[in-house]
N, C-alpha and C positions, 0 to 999 in steps of 0.2 A: 558207953551203953553195952559193951561186951563184944567179944570176937565171935562171929558166926561160923566162919570157915577159915582154915589155915592150909596152906600147901608148904611142905618142908622138903627142899631138895628133890622136887618132883621132876621126873624125866619120862618121856613117852616116845616110843618109836612105832610107827605102823608096821604091821607084818610085812616082811621081805624088804623093808626100807633099809638103806645103807646107813643113814644117820638119823638121830632122834629129831622129831619136830619140836619137842619141848625139852630143854636141857637144864637141869638143876634149878628149877623154878621154885622160889619161895615167896609167899605173900600172905597177908592177913586181910580179911574182910570184916569190917566192924558194922554193927547195926546202925542204921540211920545215915550212912555215908554213900556217896556215889563215886564210883571208880570208872575211869575210861581207859580201855586197853587199845593201844594203837600199834601199828607196825605195817610193813610193806605187804602188798597182796601176796598171799601164800605163806606168810610167816608163822602161822599157827594160832591165830586168834580164836577161830572157831574150835580148834582142838582143845585149847585151854578152857573155853566155855563148856565143852563136853566133859572135861575132867572135873570141873567144879560141880557139874550136875551128877557126876558119878556114872557116866555112860561109856567110859573107856574100859577096855579089857585090862584087868589087873596084871595078867601075865606079861603084858607088853610094857609095863611101867615099873618105875622104881621110885623110892621116896614115900612120902606120906601125904594123905588128904585127911584132915581132921575137922570134925564139926563139933566143937566143944558143947554147944548148946543143944545138940541133938541127943545127947546122952539122957536116956529116960524120957524122951519126948517123941511120941509117935506122930505129933502134928507138925513137926518141923518140915517146911516145904521150900523147895527151890524151883522156881519157874524159869524156863528157857524158851525164848523164841528164836529159832534159827533164821539165817539170812534168807533162805528160800522157804517161804511159808507153806508151799504146796507139799513139802515133805512131812508136814506135821498134821495136816488136816485129816479128820476122821469121819465127820458126819456130813450129811447132805444138805442140811439147812443151818442157818445162822443160830437159831435158838438151840438146836440139838448139839451143835459144836460147843457152845458155851456151857450148856448144862451137863456135858459129858463128865467133866471133872467133879461136879457136885454129886453126880450119881455114884462115882467111885468113892466119894467121901461119905456116902449114905445120908445125905442131907434130905430132910423131909420134903417130898415133892411139892407140897403146898407152899413152901418157902422159896422154891426155885425161880418162879417167874420174876419176882421182884429183884432177886439178886442178879439174874441174867440181864434184866433190863438196865440195872444200875451199872453193871460191868460194861455193857455195850455203850452206855452214855460216857463212861470214863474214857473209853477207847475212841470216842467220837465216830462210831459206826452207826449211822441212822438207817437201819434196815429192819423190815418186819421179821419176826422170829421164824416165819416160814420161807424166808427168802433163800433161794438156792445158793449154796456156797460156790458152785461152779460158775455162776454169773458174776462173781465179785472180781474186781481187778486185783493185781498183785498187792497194791498198797492196801486195799480193803481187806484182803486176806491176812495181811500182817496185823492190821488193827483187830481183826477177829481173834487171832491167836493171843494178842495182848489181853483182850477181854476174857478169853478162856482161862488165862492164868490169873488175872486179877480177881475173878469170881471165887478162886480158891484161897485168896488171902495169903500169898507166899511171904516168907521172911526174907528171901533173897530173890531178886528178879534180874535175870540176865537177858539182855537184848542184843542180838547180833545184827549190826548195820541197820538200825531203824531209818537213818537218813537216806539210805539207798532205796527205800520203798515208800516212805511217807512224804506227802506234799507239805507245803508250809503250814496249812491249817492243821494237818495231822500232827506235825511236830510241835506246834503251839499247844495243842490239846495234851500231847504226851508230856510236854514240859510241866504243865500244871499238875497232871496226874502224878508224875514222879516226885514233884516237890511235896505234894500232899503225903505220898507214901513215905518219903524220908522223914517227915515230921512225926510219923507214927512209929518210926524205928525200923522200917524196911530198908534193907541195903540194895543197891542197884549197881550192876556192872554193865557198862556199855562197851561193846566191841565195835569200834567206829573209826572210819577214815576221816569223816567230816563232822565233828561234834559241835560245830559252831552254834547251831540253833539251841543246843542243850548245854552250852558252856557254863552258864551260871550255876548249874546244878552240881558240877563236877568238883569233888574235893581232892582227888588225887589222880594223876596220870601214870600209867605203866606203859613201857615200850618193849615190844618183842622185836629182837633182831633176827636176821636171816639164819643165825645159828641156833635159834630156839632159846636164847637167854633172855631173861627179864630184868629190866632196870627201871628206875624212876624216869618218867618221861615228861614231856611238855608238848604244847601244841601251838603252832603259829598259823594264823589264819591265811590260807591261800584263797584264790578265786575258785569257786566250785567247778566252773567250766573254763579251761584255759583259753585265753584270747591271744592267739599268736599273730605275728606280723605276716600278713597274707601277700602272696604274689599278686601282681597286677593282673586283672582280667584281660585276656587277649581278644575277647570279642564281646559284642553287645548281646546280652542274653535276651533282651526284648525281641530280638530278631531270630532267636533260636527256635527250632521246631518244637511243637508241643508233644511231649512224650506221654503225659498223663492228663486226661480230660475227664472231669467229673461234673455231672449235671443233675441237680435236684435230688441228690442222694439222701436216702433215709434208711435207718436200721431200727427195728423194733426190738425192745428188750423184754424183761420179765413183765408179765401182765399186759402185754401189748402196749407198753409205754415206750415212746420213742427215745432211744439213746441219744440220737441227734437226727435232724431232718433238714431238708432244704439246702444241702451243701452243694455248692458249685465253685469250682476253681480249676485252674490249669497249672501244670508244672512243666517247665521247658527244659530241654537238654542242657545240662551243665549247671542247673540251679541247685542250691542247697536250701531246703525248706525244713524248718523245725515246727513240729506240732506240739503245743503245750496245752495243759489242762490239769485240773486237780485229779486226785485218785477217783476212778470210777466214772469219768466223763466220757470214756469211749475212745481213747487214743489207740489202744491195741486193736480194738474192734475195727477202727478205721483202716489201719494197715492191713488187717486180714481181709476186709472187703475189697480193698484196692488190689490186693494180690490174687483175689479169686478164691480164697479159702472159705469165705462166707458169702452168702447171697444177700444183696441188699433187699430191703422191703419194697423200695421203689427207687426210681432214678436210674442213671446209667454211669458206667465206668468204661473208659477206653484207654488201654495202655499199649503203646507201640501200634496204634491204629487198629486195635482189635479188643474184643471183650477179654477180660482176664481169665485165662485158663492155666492153672499152675504148671501142668506138664509141658505146655507150649512156651512158657516163660523161662524154662530151665536154661541156665547159662546166660540169660540176658538180665534177669532180675535176681538179686540176692537178698535174702531175708534173714536178719538176725533177730531171733525171738527174745522176749524179755527173760524167759526162763531157759537157761542153756541146757538144762537136763532134757528138754524136749527135742534137741537136735544133736545130741551126742550119743553114739552107740558103738563105735569101733573100739578095738582093744588098746590101741596106742594113739598118741596125738598125731603122729605122722600118718597113720592109716586113716584117721578121721579127716585130715586135710586132703588126702588122696581120693577119698570116696567120691566127691562130686566130679572130680576130674575123670575118674574111671567111667562114671555114668555118661559123661559127655564124649567118651571115646578118645581122650587124649592119649597119644603114644607114650610109652614109659619114659623116654628120655626127656620129653617136654614136661611130663608130670613131675619128675624129680626136680627140675629147675624151678618150677612154679611152687612146689612144696617148700623148698628152701627159702624162696622169696617171701611166702606167706608167714613162715615161722619168724623170719627176720623182721617183717613189718610189725608183728604183734609182740616181739621181744620174748618169744617162748622157745628159742632154740634149745635151751637146756632141758626142756620138757618133752622133746620129740619122741623119746622112747618110753615115756611114762604112760600109764593108763589115765585117760581123761576123767574116768569116773572117780578117781581117788584124789583129784585136785580140789583146791578151794573153789568157792563160788566164783570169785573174780577170775581165777585162772581158767575155769571152764568157759567163762564169758569170752576170754581172749582166744581160746581154742575154737569156739564156735565162730568167732569173727574171722579167724584165719581161714576156716573152711569155707566161709561165705566169700571171702576176698579171692581165694585161689583161682576160681574160673574167670576172674576179671570181668564181672558183669557190667552192663551199661548203666544200671540203676541199682541203688541200694536202699532197702527199707530197714531201718535200724531202730528197734524198740528199746529205748533207754540204754544206749550203748556204753554209758559210763558206770552202770550199776556194779557195785562190788570192787571198784578199782581205786587204788590209792592215787594221790595227786600226780606222782611221777608217771604211772601207767595211764592216767587220764590224758596227760600231755602227749604221751606216745601215741595214743589212739587219735587224738586230735591232729597230730602231725601227719599220720597216715591218711585220715579223711581229707585233710587239706590238700595233700599231694594228689590224691586220686581225683578230687574235685577240680582243682585248678590246673593240674598238669595233664590229666587224662580225660577231663571232661565228663567224669562220672557224675550222674545225677543222684543227689542224696535227699532222703526224706527220713527224719528221725524224730522220736518222741522224747519229751521231758515232762516230769510232773512238777517242775518248778518254773512257773512263767517268768520269774525274775532272772533266770540264767539262760540268756540267749548268746551264743558265741558270735564273735565277729565274723566268722565264716558264713553265717546264715545271711542269705539275701532275700529270704522269704520267711514269714512267720504266720502260721495258722494257729488260732486259739479256739479251744472248745469250752463253751460255758453256757449253761442254761439250755442245753439241747441244740445249740447252734454252733456251726463252724464258720469262722470268718477270718479274713486277713487282718493283721494288725500292722 
């Protein structure tokens, strides 16, 4: 069906970097085929996606990027959805976001509503056109960006880590959409650690190594959440004190519609509880309400025997947000980890030891002097986790802690969480958009469905 894009001996190094992140990469992308780009966290998958889209500075690269079918065609389009959807969103409402591309293509306004609605349906995002983008979950924002690209009918669609953001229903809908696109000659590139749900679509695997080289790859199915052999519990958690008490909790969303209501549960010291639910069911909202960042519409929350007030919970409760961009702001990884310790008044000698421990826990010792803002999404997630772990809080709220991590890094994170829970007695509450992936560490499971939160 013809070659759409070629890379010939392409290399790229970020400004001031000592070594190239992409090194002598050559590949061809043909129409109607699906490619899966794999590689360790931080190996350069997103950088290669940016190169294919033409978003890298030419002065920092060598080699060639060729689009043979682009010659003489002004309508040749490449669509890219980045791993963090919040970096690409432009409009305030769902309809305006999807229509934005059509406006740039000078499409007749009368034809836009039907095309926007069709694209939203393909992306499995069932929201009114006037629905605020800010109220969407991360998974829903990812679907929105897919719709915003599909509406423009791209010839090449590049998706960065869709499985990190989409629930099983979203992946099933994406599978059908990509299958239909391939049948019409659209090429697809998936940058993906966990391609299992989309495996049937993939025609070829590529593997990026840590030196930036590209080779033919393959994929072996691991468990998405590692299940490790756990140490025996040293005490009966049913007798442990209650650290988090929730009674008749409700939160109202857009249009005064309840995100969930009537929630009542207790979490005891030393428990590990996983909160599951599909995209948009209110998992992140629940964590924010429990931490005191949002006020509930009704009901009560008591944490450490008091109402949640963020400044009073500092040092006792650690929160890992779903989007690491929102909690990283220092110039180096080491300074980022040091920041919470400084605010808590730790002396310099104790800070230094704890920083080294947090770096080691998260396997990011080699990044200690790097800018966290220049790291991959998965690496930023690890930096944010290290800064949350550094003060050794009594309780951890973790919003999708495995997002953007390869299987090896997922296992490392699970090792850390297991040790902190079983050996240190740290209470864990984390979210997952896949109800089928509950690790053995969990001794409690809250599920959100149909506006209700209940134990499973």
